[in-house]
C-alpha positions as CSV (number, residue, x, y, z in Angstrom):
1,M,25.9,-140.8,129.5
2,T,28.5,-143.3,129.4
3,T,32.5,-141.9,129.6
4,K,32.7,-143.7,126.5
5,E,29.8,-141.8,124.9
6,R,31.6,-138.7,126.4
7,I,35.0,-139.2,124.9
8,K,32.7,-140.0,121.6
9,K,30.9,-137.0,121.6
10,L,34.1,-134.7,122.6
11,V,35.6,-136.3,119.7
12,I,32.7,-135.3,117.3
13,L,32.9,-131.8,118.7
14,N,36.1,-131.4,118.3
15,Q,35.9,-132.7,114.6
16,I,32.8,-130.3,113.9
17,K,35.2,-127.3,115.7
18,M,38.3,-128.2,113.4
19,N,36.1,-128.5,110.3
20,T,35.2,-125.0,111.0
21,K,38.2,-123.6,111.5
22,N,39.6,-124.9,108.5
23,K,37.0,-123.7,106.6
24,N,37.3,-120.4,107.7
25,N,40.7,-120.1,106.8
26,L,39.9,-121.4,103.2
27,H,37.0,-118.5,102.8
28,F,39.6,-116.1,104.3
29,W,42.2,-116.9,101.5
30,E,39.4,-116.7,99.0
31,I,38.5,-113.3,100.1
32,A,42.3,-112.7,99.6
33,L,42.5,-113.9,96.2
34,V,38.6,-111.2,95.2
35,F,41.5,-108.3,96.3
36,F,44.5,-110.0,94.5
37,I,42.5,-110.5,91.4
38,L,41.0,-106.9,91.8
39,K,44.1,-105.3,91.8
40,I,45.7,-107.3,89.5
41,I,43.3,-106.1,86.9
42,E,43.9,-102.8,87.5
43,M,47.8,-102.5,88.1
44,Q,49.3,-100.3,85.3
45,F,52.6,-97.5,86.2
46,K,51.4,-94.5,87.5
47,F,53.1,-91.2,88.4
48,S,54.5,-92.1,91.9
49,D,57.7,-92.2,94.0
50,G,57.6,-95.8,93.5
51,H,59.7,-96.1,90.7
52,T,62.0,-94.0,92.4
53,Y,62.6,-97.6,94.8
54,M,62.8,-99.3,92.1
55,Y,65.7,-97.8,90.3
56,M,67.6,-97.8,93.8
57,A,67.0,-101.5,94.0
58,K,68.8,-101.4,90.2
59,A,71.7,-99.5,91.9
60,V,71.9,-101.7,94.8
61,L,72.1,-104.9,92.6
62,E,74.7,-103.0,90.9
63,G,77.0,-102.6,93.8
64,M,75.7,-99.0,95.2
65,I,75.1,-98.4,98.8
66,P,72.2,-95.8,99.5
67,Y,73.5,-93.2,101.6
68,R,76.8,-93.2,100.5
69,D,76.2,-93.3,96.4
70,F,73.1,-91.9,96.3
71,F,70.4,-89.8,98.8
72,F,67.7,-92.0,100.2
73,A,66.0,-90.2,103.2
74,S,64.2,-93.8,104.7
75,P,66.0,-96.3,106.1
76,P,67.1,-98.9,103.7
77,L,65.2,-102.6,104.0
78,Q,62.4,-101.5,101.2
79,I,64.8,-101.1,98.4
80,Y,66.5,-104.6,99.7
81,I,63.1,-106.7,99.9
82,I,62.6,-104.5,96.0
83,A,66.0,-105.4,94.6
84,F,65.2,-109.3,96.1
85,G,62.1,-108.7,94.1
86,K,63.6,-107.8,90.8
87,I,65.7,-110.5,90.9
88,L,63.2,-112.6,90.6
89,V,61.2,-110.8,88.0
90,G,64.1,-109.7,86.0
91,N,62.9,-106.4,83.3
92,E,59.0,-107.4,83.9
93,I,59.7,-104.3,86.4
94,I,55.5,-104.2,86.7
95,L,55.3,-107.0,89.1
96,L,57.5,-105.3,91.6
97,N,53.7,-103.8,91.8
98,L,52.6,-106.6,93.3
99,I,55.3,-106.4,96.4
100,P,52.8,-103.7,98.5
101,I,50.0,-106.2,97.4
102,F,51.3,-109.2,99.1
103,A,52.3,-107.2,102.1
104,T,48.6,-105.9,102.6
105,I,47.3,-109.6,102.1
106,G,49.8,-110.5,104.9
107,S,48.9,-107.5,107.2
108,S,45.5,-109.0,106.9
109,F,46.3,-112.7,107.2
110,F,47.8,-111.0,110.9
111,I,44.4,-109.4,111.6
112,F,42.4,-112.5,110.7
113,K,44.4,-114.6,113.0
114,F,44.3,-112.1,115.8
115,M,40.6,-111.8,115.6
116,Q,40.3,-115.3,115.2
117,K,42.6,-115.9,118.9
118,K,40.7,-113.2,120.7
119,F,37.1,-113.5,119.7
120,G,36.5,-116.2,116.9
121,E,36.7,-117.5,113.3
122,I,34.1,-114.9,111.8
123,E,35.3,-112.2,113.7
124,G,38.5,-113.1,111.7
125,L,37.1,-113.1,108.7
126,V,35.2,-110.0,109.0
127,A,37.8,-107.4,110.6
128,S,40.5,-108.7,107.6
129,T,37.8,-108.2,105.0
130,L,36.9,-105.1,106.4
131,Y,41.1,-103.7,105.9
132,L,41.2,-105.7,102.5
133,F,38.6,-103.5,101.0
134,S,38.9,-100.7,103.3
135,F,39.3,-97.5,101.1
136,L,42.5,-96.3,101.8
137,V,44.0,-99.6,101.0
138,L,42.5,-100.0,97.6
139,L,43.5,-96.4,96.7
140,T,47.3,-97.1,98.5
141,T,48.2,-100.6,97.0
142,D,48.4,-99.7,93.5
143,Y,52.6,-99.5,94.0
144,S,55.0,-99.2,96.5
145,T,55.4,-96.3,99.3
146,G,56.7,-98.2,102.4
147,I,53.5,-97.9,103.9
148,H,52.5,-101.7,103.6
149,L,55.7,-103.1,104.6
150,T,55.8,-101.3,107.5
151,T,52.0,-102.1,108.4
152,F,52.5,-105.8,107.8
153,F,56.0,-105.7,110.1
154,I,53.4,-103.2,112.9
155,L,50.7,-106.1,112.6
156,G,53.0,-109.2,113.0
157,M,54.3,-107.7,115.8
158,I,50.9,-107.5,117.2
159,Y,49.9,-110.4,117.0
160,F,53.5,-112.1,118.3
161,I,53.0,-109.8,121.4
162,E,49.6,-111.3,121.4
163,I,50.3,-114.9,121.1
164,D,53.4,-114.5,123.5
165,K,56.4,-114.6,121.4
166,P,58.2,-111.3,122.2
167,F,61.4,-112.2,120.5
168,I,59.6,-112.5,117.2
169,A,57.8,-109.5,118.2
170,G,60.4,-107.6,118.4
171,I,62.3,-109.0,115.1
172,F,59.0,-107.4,113.2
173,A,59.7,-104.1,115.2
174,S,63.3,-103.7,113.9
175,F,62.3,-104.8,110.4
176,A,59.1,-101.6,110.9
177,L,62.1,-99.8,112.1
178,L,64.4,-100.7,109.1
179,T,61.5,-99.5,106.9
180,R,60.5,-96.5,108.1
181,L,60.7,-93.8,110.7
182,Y,57.2,-93.6,111.7
183,A,57.1,-97.0,112.7
184,P,58.7,-95.8,116.5
185,F,55.2,-94.7,116.9
186,P,53.3,-97.8,117.3
187,I,56.3,-99.6,118.3
188,A,56.5,-97.2,121.5
189,G,52.7,-97.7,122.2
190,A,53.7,-101.8,121.9
191,L,56.2,-101.0,124.6
192,I,54.0,-99.7,126.7
193,Y,51.4,-101.9,126.4
194,L,54.1,-104.8,127.3
195,F,55.3,-102.3,130.9
196,I,51.6,-102.3,131.8
197,Y,50.1,-105.7,130.7
198,K,53.2,-107.9,130.2
199,K,56.3,-106.8,131.9
200,K,58.4,-110.1,131.7
201,D,58.0,-110.0,128.0
202,I,59.6,-106.5,127.6
203,L,63.4,-107.5,127.8
204,K,62.6,-110.2,124.9
205,F,60.9,-107.5,122.8
206,I,63.9,-105.4,123.1
207,V,66.1,-107.9,122.4
208,G,64.3,-108.7,119.2
209,A,64.1,-105.2,118.1
210,I,67.5,-104.2,118.2
211,T,68.7,-107.5,116.6
212,F,68.9,-106.0,113.4
213,F,68.1,-102.8,113.9
214,I,71.2,-102.1,115.9
215,P,73.7,-103.5,113.6
216,L,72.3,-102.8,110.0
217,S,72.0,-99.2,111.1
218,L,75.6,-99.3,112.1
219,F,76.7,-100.8,109.0
220,F,75.3,-97.8,106.5
221,E,76.3,-95.4,108.9
222,I,79.7,-96.1,109.0
223,I,79.8,-97.0,105.5
224,S,78.2,-93.7,104.5
225,N,80.7,-91.6,105.9
226,G,77.4,-90.6,108.7
227,N,75.4,-89.6,105.7
228,Y,72.3,-92.7,107.1
229,L,71.5,-90.4,110.2
230,N,71.5,-87.5,108.3
231,Q,69.5,-88.4,105.6
232,I,67.2,-90.8,107.4
233,F,66.2,-88.6,110.3
234,F,68.0,-85.0,110.4
235,F,66.8,-84.6,106.6
236,R,62.7,-85.6,108.0
237,L,63.2,-83.1,111.0
238,N,63.6,-80.5,108.4
239,L,59.6,-81.7,107.2
240,I,58.5,-80.9,110.8
241,S,58.3,-77.4,110.1
242,G,55.6,-76.8,107.9
243,I,56.4,-78.0,104.3
244,G,53.9,-80.8,103.2
245,L,50.2,-81.2,102.5
246,S,47.4,-79.6,104.5
247,K,46.7,-81.8,107.5
248,I,42.8,-80.8,107.9
249,A,42.6,-81.7,103.9
250,V,44.5,-85.2,104.2
251,S,42.8,-86.1,107.5
252,Q,39.1,-85.2,105.8
253,F,40.0,-87.1,102.8
254,F,40.9,-90.3,105.1
255,I,37.8,-89.6,107.2
256,I,35.0,-89.5,104.6
257,G,36.8,-92.3,102.5
258,D,36.9,-94.7,105.4
259,L,34.0,-93.0,107.4
260,I,32.3,-96.2,108.3
261,L,35.1,-97.5,110.1
262,V,36.3,-94.2,111.9
263,I,32.8,-93.9,113.4
264,G,32.4,-97.9,114.2
265,S,36.0,-97.5,116.2
266,I,35.2,-94.0,117.9
267,L,31.7,-96.2,118.9
268,W,33.6,-98.9,119.9
269,I,35.7,-96.6,122.3
270,V,32.9,-94.7,123.4
271,F,30.7,-98.0,124.8
272,D,32.7,-100.9,124.7
273,K,32.8,-101.4,128.5
274,E,35.6,-104.3,127.7
275,K,38.4,-102.1,125.8
276,K,41.0,-104.2,128.0
277,K,40.9,-106.5,125.2
278,L,41.8,-104.7,122.4
279,A,44.5,-102.7,124.8
280,L,47.1,-103.7,122.6
281,P,45.9,-102.4,119.1
282,L,44.2,-99.4,120.7
283,I,47.8,-98.4,122.5
284,T,49.8,-98.7,119.1
285,T,46.5,-96.6,117.7
286,I,47.2,-93.9,119.8
287,F,50.7,-93.2,119.5
288,S,50.0,-93.4,115.9
289,I,48.1,-90.8,116.0
290,F,50.4,-88.6,117.9
291,L,52.5,-89.1,114.5
292,Y,49.8,-87.0,112.7
293,I,49.6,-84.4,115.2
294,I,53.5,-83.4,115.6
295,Y,54.4,-84.0,112.2
296,S,53.2,-82.0,109.6
297,D,54.0,-83.1,106.3
298,I,51.5,-85.9,106.7
299,Y,50.5,-88.3,103.4
300,Y,47.0,-89.9,103.6
301,L,48.9,-93.1,102.7
302,Y,50.2,-92.5,106.7
303,F,47.0,-93.4,107.7
304,G,47.7,-97.0,106.8
305,L,48.9,-96.9,110.2
306,I,46.3,-96.9,112.1
307,I,43.5,-98.4,109.7
308,G,43.7,-102.2,110.5
309,P,43.0,-101.2,114.3
310,L,39.6,-99.3,112.9
311,A,38.9,-102.4,111.1
312,I,39.1,-104.7,114.3
313,F,37.8,-101.9,116.7
314,T,34.4,-101.7,114.4
315,T,34.3,-105.4,113.8
316,K,33.9,-105.5,117.9
317,L,31.9,-103.1,117.8
318,I,29.5,-104.9,115.0
319,F,29.6,-108.1,117.0
320,K,27.8,-106.7,120.1
321,F,24.5,-107.3,117.9
322,K,25.4,-110.9,117.4
323,S,22.4,-112.2,119.3
324,Y,19.8,-110.2,117.3
325,K,17.8,-112.1,114.8
326,N,19.4,-112.7,111.2
327,F,22.7,-111.3,112.5
328,N,25.0,-113.5,110.2
329,K,22.6,-112.6,107.1
330,L,22.2,-109.1,107.6
331,L,26.1,-109.2,108.5
332,A,26.9,-110.8,105.2
333,F,25.4,-108.8,103.0
334,L,26.4,-105.6,104.6
335,I,29.8,-106.8,104.7
336,I,29.1,-107.4,100.9
337,L,27.7,-103.9,99.9
338,L,30.7,-102.1,101.4
339,V,33.1,-104.3,99.5
340,I,30.8,-103.6,96.5
341,I,30.9,-100.3,96.6
342,N,34.4,-99.2,97.7
343,S,35.9,-101.5,94.5
344,I,32.9,-99.6,92.9
345,I,34.3,-96.4,93.8
346,Y,38.1,-97.2,93.4
347,I,37.7,-98.6,89.8
348,A,35.5,-95.9,89.0
349,N,37.3,-92.8,90.2
350,Y,41.2,-94.0,91.1
351,A,42.2,-97.1,89.6
352,T,42.7,-94.9,86.4
353,A,44.0,-92.0,87.7
354,S,47.7,-91.1,87.6
355,N,48.1,-94.1,85.3
356,I,51.1,-93.0,82.8
357,P,50.0,-94.6,79.3
358,F,52.7,-93.6,77.5
359,H,56.0,-94.2,79.3
360,K,56.9,-97.4,76.9
361,E,56.5,-94.2,74.3
362,I,58.8,-91.9,76.1
363,S,61.3,-94.5,77.1
364,S,61.7,-95.8,73.4
365,F,62.4,-92.3,72.4
366,V,64.8,-91.4,74.9
367,K,66.7,-94.8,74.1
368,E,65.9,-94.5,69.9
369,N,67.7,-90.7,70.3
370,S,70.7,-91.4,72.8
371,S,73.8,-93.7,73.5
372,E,74.1,-96.0,75.9
373,G,76.8,-93.5,78.0
374,D,74.1,-90.5,78.0
375,T,72.2,-90.0,81.0
376,I,68.6,-88.4,81.9
377,Y,66.8,-86.2,84.7
378,G,64.0,-85.1,85.4
379,S,60.2,-85.9,87.5
380,F,60.6,-88.7,90.6
381,E,57.4,-89.6,89.4
382,I,58.4,-90.7,85.8
383,T,62.1,-90.4,85.0
384,P,63.3,-93.4,87.0
385,L,60.8,-95.5,85.1
386,V,62.1,-94.4,81.7
387,S,65.7,-94.5,82.9
388,L,64.8,-98.4,83.8
389,E,63.1,-98.8,80.4
390,S,65.4,-97.1,78.2
391,E,68.5,-98.1,79.9
392,R,70.0,-94.4,80.2
393,A,71.3,-93.9,84.0
394,L,70.0,-91.2,85.8
395,A,72.1,-88.3,85.5
396,G,74.5,-87.7,88.7
397,N,73.2,-90.6,90.4
398,I,69.8,-88.3,91.4
399,I,67.7,-90.4,92.0
400,D,65.1,-88.8,94.5
401,T,64.3,-85.3,93.0
402,N,61.5,-85.0,95.3
403,P,61.0,-81.0,95.1
404,K,61.3,-81.0,99.2
405,N,64.8,-81.8,99.1
406,I,65.1,-78.5,97.4
407,M,62.7,-76.7,99.7
408,T,64.5,-78.1,102.9
409,K,68.0,-76.9,101.2
410,E,69.3,-80.9,101.1
411,F,70.2,-79.7,97.7
412,E,70.8,-76.4,96.0
413,I,69.4,-76.2,92.6
414,G,72.9,-74.8,91.2
415,E,74.6,-78.4,93.1
416,I,72.0,-80.4,90.9
417,I,72.9,-78.4,88.3
418,E,76.4,-79.2,88.4
419,K,75.9,-82.6,88.4
420,I,74.1,-83.3,85.5
421,K,76.0,-81.2,83.1
422,G,76.2,-83.3,79.6
423,V,72.4,-84.7,80.6
424,K,70.8,-85.6,77.2
425,F,67.1,-85.6,78.2
426,I,65.1,-83.7,80.9
427,I,61.7,-85.0,81.5
428,V,59.2,-82.4,83.9
429,K,55.5,-82.5,84.9
430,A,53.8,-79.1,84.5
431,T,50.6,-77.5,84.2
432,L,49.5,-76.1,80.8
433,L,47.0,-73.2,81.4
434,E,44.4,-72.7,78.4
435,S,46.2,-69.1,77.7
436,G,49.2,-71.8,76.6
437,E,51.3,-70.5,79.6
438,L,53.1,-73.4,81.0
439,V,53.8,-73.3,85.1
440,G,53.7,-75.9,88.1
441,F,56.9,-76.4,87.4
442,D,58.3,-78.1,90.7
443,A,61.3,-76.8,92.6
444,S,63.5,-79.6,91.4
445,T,63.2,-78.4,87.5
446,P,66.6,-76.4,86.6
447,S,64.3,-74.2,84.6
448,E,67.1,-71.7,83.9
449,F,69.5,-74.5,82.4
450,I,66.2,-76.0,80.5
451,Q,65.8,-72.3,79.2
452,N,69.5,-71.9,78.0
453,N,70.8,-75.7,77.3
454,C,67.8,-77.5,76.2
455,T,65.1,-77.7,73.4
456,L,61.2,-79.0,74.1
457,V,61.1,-82.3,71.8
458,K,57.7,-83.6,73.3
459,E,55.0,-83.3,75.2
460,Y,52.2,-85.8,76.2
461,P,48.8,-84.6,77.6
462,V,48.1,-86.1,81.4
463,V,44.7,-86.9,81.1
464,K,44.1,-87.3,85.2
465,D,46.4,-86.6,87.6
466,L,45.7,-86.5,91.1
467,S,48.6,-83.4,91.9
468,Y,46.7,-81.7,88.7
469,S,49.6,-81.5,86.1
470,N,48.5,-82.1,82.8
471,I,51.3,-82.4,80.4
472,I,54.3,-84.1,80.5
473,L,57.3,-82.6,78.9
474,V,60.7,-83.6,77.5
475,F,63.7,-81.6,76.8
476,D,66.8,-82.6,74.6
477,C,69.7,-81.0,76.2
478,K,73.0,-80.0,74.4
């Protein structure tokens, strides 16, 4: 073969490789589009703290400062991202539920590019698909919680460390720290990885990490008169001591839901002899697991920190068998089957769970039976949504009425009653027993105040709530 023929052959092979790469990039976006369509079809308002963040976003657009003008138990970036989203969507606040969906697609893109660089195009497609259609991701992307943005920044950090861009990786770490306080765990894992394998990159990573985190944290600490650190850190310390859901029950739900990814990852850890190739996601995962061990206030969605790496590990295990006959066909069949099964389970059992079909009715009632200056108060899972739709402010700027704020003594119920004096409507969740008795009011419900000052005017049955409440009550207060 002449030199000219060799060059021609190399050009052809390179062209084929580029065409394959472009084809797989297209396939990634096709898969992401399927996920996007599924989530759009099922997008509804649900009982959640997502409405709390929407209201906080509105508050900052009106000039309020978190930690100074209202209580917020997390770093600030999420509500400012939602505020930017609200500028774009205006009063169509349902569209703010696109933020976790877009963040999740972005996370899957980082997984795709990471695996593409490490192992190949098909590995990238498989890992990103396993992530997008994991049981956890399908269940937790219905509303904003903070985990999706945090995961996006953490996976971005991992990707940029992998491609030797430590400063940019540090900036992503900084954004993660400014979103949720569980971010330090995987970031600590990344630092350990850099110390072991890429010492020369540590300084650039740290500089990137403090570029935004330190100045913005100092700004909020100063402008809030010291409340910033109290609310995002010391308040969280109170939650370590036993307040929260059963860790065993939450862990079981996660393991059962994504059993394939859990088992696949365990088998990979046990049998793969090249774990060093995935040392970065492995170490960050180990450090994320420390969070689940030491922190008692664990929610299911917190496992979102490790579901991406689990998809990566499982993919690596799967491709141990790529030399087998008909591997590609069998793999495609099994991936499609998993996507269909998880999607069906999600649609049949969880897509409509905790929906609020009557939110417009409550909002209209509140608006029609109150004046512009009137205020409302109630459950954090629905009242901020009613406030946004009815254009009635939340009493005393008490936006986050999570009962844990009372249980940890962050607020006293007497303090809340003092702030909500003059409130027009109080909206609460409860459980109506067959005997007719109302129970299940959470710690933030001022029961005595309601009894002495308010009249029950509306009630709405809740058909399928994951917290097992079955009724919404609206009280008109003097």
